[in-house]
C-alpha positions as CSV (number, residue, x, y, z in Angstrom):
1,M,-23.8,-16.9,-61.9
2,D,-23.1,-20.5,-60.9
3,W,-19.4,-19.8,-60.9
4,I,-19.7,-16.7,-58.7
5,R,-21.8,-18.7,-56.2
6,F,-19.3,-21.6,-56.2
7,A,-16.3,-19.2,-55.9
8,K,-17.9,-17.6,-52.9
9,S,-18.7,-20.9,-51.2
10,G,-15.6,-20.8,-49.0
11,K,-14.1,-23.9,-50.5
12,D,-10.3,-23.9,-51.0
13,L,-10.1,-23.4,-54.8
14,T,-6.3,-23.1,-54.8
15,G,-5.6,-26.4,-53.1
16,L,-3.0,-24.5,-51.0
17,R,-5.3,-23.8,-48.0
18,G,-5.1,-20.0,-48.4
19,R,-1.4,-19.5,-48.7
20,L,0.1,-17.8,-51.8
21,I,3.3,-19.2,-53.2
22,E,6.0,-18.2,-55.7
23,V,5.6,-20.5,-58.7
24,T,8.6,-21.6,-60.7
25,Q,8.3,-22.5,-64.4
26,E,9.0,-26.1,-63.5
27,E,6.2,-26.2,-60.9
28,L,3.7,-24.6,-63.3
29,Q,4.5,-27.2,-66.0
30,K,3.6,-30.0,-63.5
31,H,0.0,-28.8,-63.3
32,N,-1.2,-29.7,-66.8
33,T,-4.0,-32.2,-66.5
34,R,-7.8,-31.9,-66.3
35,D,-7.7,-32.8,-62.6
36,D,-4.7,-30.5,-61.8
37,C,-4.6,-27.5,-64.0
38,W,-2.8,-24.2,-63.4
39,T,-2.2,-21.4,-65.8
40,C,-0.4,-18.1,-65.7
41,I,-1.9,-14.8,-66.8
42,R,0.2,-11.7,-66.6
43,G,2.6,-13.1,-64.1
44,M,-0.1,-14.5,-61.7
45,V,-0.8,-18.2,-61.5
46,Y,-4.3,-19.6,-61.1
47,N,-5.6,-23.1,-60.3
48,V,-8.3,-23.3,-63.0
49,T,-9.2,-26.9,-62.2
50,P,-12.4,-25.8,-60.3
51,Y,-13.4,-23.5,-63.2
52,M,-13.3,-26.3,-65.8
53,D,-17.0,-27.0,-65.5
54,Y,-18.0,-23.4,-65.6
55,H,-15.8,-22.0,-68.5
56,P,-18.1,-21.0,-71.4
57,G,-15.6,-22.4,-73.9
58,G,-15.4,-25.7,-72.0
59,E,-12.6,-27.8,-70.7
60,E,-10.9,-28.0,-74.1
61,E,-10.2,-24.3,-74.3
62,L,-8.8,-24.1,-70.7
63,M,-6.6,-27.1,-71.4
64,K,-4.8,-25.1,-74.1
65,A,-3.2,-23.1,-71.4
66,A,-2.6,-25.9,-68.9
67,G,0.8,-25.7,-67.2
68,I,2.0,-22.7,-69.3
69,D,1.7,-18.9,-69.5
70,G,-1.7,-18.5,-71.1
71,T,-1.6,-14.7,-71.4
72,D,-1.3,-14.6,-75.2
73,L,-4.1,-17.1,-75.7
74,F,-6.3,-15.4,-73.1
75,D,-5.8,-12.0,-74.8
76,Q,-6.6,-13.5,-78.3
77,V,-10.0,-14.7,-77.1
78,H,-11.2,-12.3,-74.4
79,R,-8.9,-9.5,-73.4
80,W,-11.9,-7.6,-72.0
81,V,-12.8,-10.2,-69.3
82,N,-12.0,-9.3,-65.7
83,Y,-10.2,-12.5,-64.9
84,E,-8.7,-11.1,-61.7
85,S,-12.1,-10.7,-60.1
86,M,-13.4,-14.0,-61.6
87,L,-10.4,-16.1,-60.5
88,K,-9.3,-14.3,-57.3
89,E,-10.3,-17.4,-55.2
90,C,-8.2,-19.5,-57.5
91,L,-5.0,-17.5,-57.1
92,V,-2.0,-19.7,-56.4
93,G,0.6,-17.0,-56.4
94,R,3.1,-15.1,-58.6
95,M,5.5,-16.5,-61.1
96,A,9.0,-16.6,-59.8
97,T,11.5,-14.4,-61.7
98,K,14.7,-16.0,-62.6
99,A,17.7,-14.4,-60.9
100,T,20.3,-13.2,-63.3
101,T,23.8,-14.5,-62.6
102,L,26.4,-11.8,-63.0
103,K,30.0,-12.6,-63.4
104,L,32.5,-10.1,-62.0
105,I,35.5,-9.6,-64.1
106,H,38.6,-8.6,-62.3
107,L,40.9,-6.4,-64.3
């Protein structure tokens, strides 16, 4: 309940002042510390830094997914959790998809 109250407090939990961004793999990897921790779950990136003190498994568990795609780890532990609702105020944006370069062959 404390997390819900905190998430509804109106504070900027993303650190981006309400704007959503497209996050590259390189950008995600930069956010891998206790004081700046982003993770990706199913293609969506969340700033979980504010959630550190509220996570039932503690900081150590969240840090396992710091700066990476944490989908597999998340699913191993608690696939049933409605993370989208719990972390909606922490949503940074969507992972960028890499454009495929096509070479045209002239025959």
